[in-house]
ZATIKOL-647688 format. One record per residue: x, y, z of N, C-alpha, C, O in turn; residue in three letters. Coordinates in steps of 0.1 Angstrom, whole numbers, padded with zeros to 4 digits, always signed. Layout:
<atoms>
XYZXYZXYZXYZala
...
</atoms>
This chain:
<atoms>
+2108-0801+2623+2104-0787+2625+2116-0780+2631+2123-0784+2640met
+2119-0768+2625+2130-0760+2630+2127-0754+2643+2116-0749+2645ala
+2137-0754+2652+2134-0749+2665+2140-0735+2667+2134-0727+2675val
+2151-0731+2661+2157-0718+2664+2153-0709+2653+2149-0713+2642ser
+2153-0696+2655+2150-0686+2646+2159-0687+2633+2155-0686+2622arg
+2172-0690+2636+2181-0692+2624+2177-0704+2616+2178-0704+2603ala
+2173-0715+2622+2168-0727+2615+2156-0723+2606+2155-0727+2594glu
+2146-0716+2613+2134-0713+2605+2138-0704+2593+2132-0706+2582arg
+2147-0694+2595+2151-0686+2584+2157-0694+2573+2154-0692+2561arg
+2166-0703+2577+2172-0712+2567+2162-0720+2559+2163-0722+2547ser
+2152-0725+2567+2141-0733+2560+2133-0725+2550+2128-0730+2540asp
+2131-0712+2553+2123-0704+2545+2130-0697+2533+2124-0691+2525arg
+2144-0698+2533+2152-0691+2523+2148-0695+2509+2147-0686+2501lys
+2146-0708+2506+2143-0712+2492+2130-0706+2487+2130-0700+2477arg
+2120-0707+2496+2107-0701+2491+2108-0686+2490+2102-0681+2481arg
+2115-0679+2499+2116-0665+2498+2124-0661+2485+2120-0651+2479ala
+2133-0669+2481+2141-0667+2469+2132-0669+2457+2134-0661+2447thr
+2124-0679+2457+2114-0681+2446+2105-0669+2444+2102-0665+2432glu
+2100-0663+2455+2091-0653+2454+2097-0639+2451+2092-0631+2443val
+2109-0636+2457+2115-0623+2457+2128-0622+2449+2132-0611+2446phe
+2133-0634+2445+2146-0633+2439+2158-0633+2449+2156-0630+2460gly
+2170-0635+2443+2182-0635+2452+2184-0622+2459+2187-0622+2471glu
+2182-0611+2453+2185-0598+2459+2176-0594+2470+2180-0589+2480asp
+2163-0597+2469+2153-0592+2478+2150-0603+2489+2143-0600+2499leu
+2154-0616+2486+2150-0626+2496+2155-0623+2510+2148-0625+2520ala
+2168-0618+2512+2172-0615+2526+2164-0605+2532+2161-0605+2544pro
+2159-0595+2525+2150-0585+2531+2137-0591+2535+2132-0588+2546ile
+2131-0599+2526+2119-0606+2530+2120-0615+2542+2112-0615+2551ala
+2131-0622+2543+2134-0630+2555+2136-0622+2567+2132-0626+2578leu
+2142-0610+2566+2143-0601+2578+2129-0597+2582+2126-0596+2594asp
+2120-0594+2572+2107-0590+2576+2099-0601+2582+2090-0599+2591leu
+2101-0613+2578+2094-0625+2584+2099-0627+2598+2092-0631+2607leu
+2112-0624+2600+2117-0625+2614+2111-0615+2623+2107-0618+2634glu
+2110-0603+2618+2102-0592+2626+2088-0597+2629+2083-0594+2640leu
+2082-0602+2619+2068-0607+2621+2067-0618+2631+2058-0618+2639thr
+2077-0626+2632+2078-0636+2643+2077-0630+2657+2070-0634+2666glu
+2086-0619+2658+2086-0612+2671+2072-0606+2675+2068-0607+2686leu
+2066-0600+2665+2053-0594+2667+2043-0605+2670+2034-0604+2679ala
+2044-0616+2662+2034-0627+2664+2035-0632+2678+2025-0635+2685trp
+2047-0633+2683+2049-0639+2697+2042-0629+2707+2036-0633+2716his
+2045-0616+2705+2038-0606+2714+2023-0607+2714+2016-0605+2724asp
+2018-0609+2702+2003-0608+2700+1996-0622+2704+1986-0622+2710cys
+2003-0632+2700+1996-0646+2701+2003-0655+2711+1997-0666+2714tyr
+2014-0652+2716+2022-0661+2725+2027-0673+2719+2031-0683+2726gly
+2028-0673+2706+2034-0684+2698+2047-0680+2693+2049-0668+2690glu
+2057-0689+2691+2070-0686+2687+2070-0680+2673+2077-0670+2670ile
+2062-0685+2664+2062-0682+2650+2048-0684+2644+2041-0693+2649thr
+2044-0677+2633+2032-0680+2626+2034-0694+2620+2045-0699+2618pro
+2023-0701+2618+2023-0714+2612+2029-0713+2597+2029-0702+2592ser
+2033-0724+2592+2037-0725+2578+2027-0720+2569+2030-0714+2559asp
+2014-0723+2572+2003-0718+2564+2002-0703+2564+1999-0697+2553glu
+2004-0697+2575+2004-0682+2576+2016-0676+2568+2014-0666+2561met
+2028-0682+2569+2039-0677+2562+2037-0678+2547+2040-0669+2539ile
+2032-0690+2543+2029-0692+2528+2019-0682+2523+2020-0677+2512glu
+2009-0679+2532+1998-0669+2528+2004-0655+2526+2001-0648+2516ala
+2013-0652+2535+2020-0639+2534+2028-0638+2521+2028-0628+2514met
+2036-0648+2518+2044-0649+2506+2036-0648+2494+2039-0641+2484leu
+2025-0656+2494+2016-0657+2482+2010-0643+2480+2010-0638+2469leu
+2004-0637+2490+1998-0624+2488+2007-0613+2485+2003-0602+2480leu
+2020-0614+2489+2030-0604+2486+2032-0602+2471+2035-0591+2466ser
+2029-0613+2463+2032-0612+2449+2045-0607+2445+2047-0600+2435glu
+2055-0610+2453+2069-0606+2450+2072-0592+2454+2083-0587+2450gly
+2064-0585+2460+2066-0571+2464+2069-0570+2479+2061-0574+2487ser
+2081-0564+2482+2084-0562+2496+2073-0552+2502+2069-0555+2514ile
+2069-0542+2495+2059-0533+2501+2046-0541+2504+2040-0538+2514glu
+2042-0549+2496+2030-0557+2498+2032-0567+2509+2023-0570+2517arg
+2045-0573+2510+2048-0582+2522+2046-0574+2535+2041-0580+2545leu
+2050-0562+2535+2049-0554+2547+2034-0553+2551+2030-0555+2562ile
+2026-0550+2541+2012-0549+2544+2005-0562+2549+1997-0562+2558gln
+2009-0573+2542+2002-0586+2546+2008-0591+2559+2002-0598+2567val
+2021-0587+2562+2026-0591+2575+2019-0584+2587+2016-0589+2597ala
+2016-0571+2584+2009-0563+2594+1994-0569+2596+1989-0571+2607arg
+1988-0573+2584+1975-0579+2585+1976-0592+2593+1967-0595+2601leu
+1986-0600+2591+1987-0613+2598+1988-0611+2613+1982-0618+2620ala
+1995-0601+2617+1997-0599+2631+1984-0592+2637+1980-0596+2648val
+1978-0583+2630+1966-0577+2634+1954-0587+2636+1947-0587+2645ala
+1953-0595+2626+1942-0605+2626+1945-0616+2615+1942-0615+2603asp
+1950-0627+2620+1954-0638+2611+1943-0643+2603+1945-0648+2592trp
+1931-0642+2609+1919-0648+2601+1917-0640+2588+1913-0645+2578arg
+1919-0627+2589+1917-0618+2577+1928-0622+2566+1924-0623+2554asp
+1940-0625+2571+1950-0630+2561+1946-0643+2555+1947-0644+2543leu
+1941-0652+2562+1936-0665+2557+1926-0663+2547+1926-0670+2536lys
+1916-0655+2550+1905-0652+2541+1910-0646+2528+1906-0650+2517val
+1919-0636+2529+1925-0630+2517+1933-0640+2509+1932-0639+2496ala
+1940-0649+2515+1948-0658+2508+1939-0669+2500+1941-0672+2489ala
+1928-0673+2507+1919-0682+2501+1912-0675+2489+1910-0682+2479asp
+1908-0663+2490+1902-0655+2479+1912-0654+2467+1908-0655+2456ala
+1925-0651+2471+1935-0650+2460+1936-0663+2453+1937-0663+2440phe
+1937-0674+2460+1938-0687+2454+1926-0690+2445+1928-0697+2434arg
+1914-0687+2449+1902-0689+2441+1902-0681+2428+1897-0686+2418asp
+1908-0669+2428+1909-0661+2416+1919-0667+2406+1918-0665+2394arg
+1929-0673+2411+1940-0678+2403+1936-0691+2394+1944-0696+2387ala
</atoms>
């Protein structure tokens, strides 16, 4: 498990590139880093779980604008994000 923010970013780079492509992956990773900061303030945890990160990436459907929306949802109430991701997977 990555312990530093830089290590977590590096670990997430491949998946972010799969979802957003080479050009937008750095922007998505910046947003995930901002989400970590908000997550810590709201939940007292260093970072959202891998499951929450994957749910955000999944629900973004490759759109930075949508990633902003789901990141906000994750911080506001992670349970709503989980329900939305489960429903998305059921439709696929």
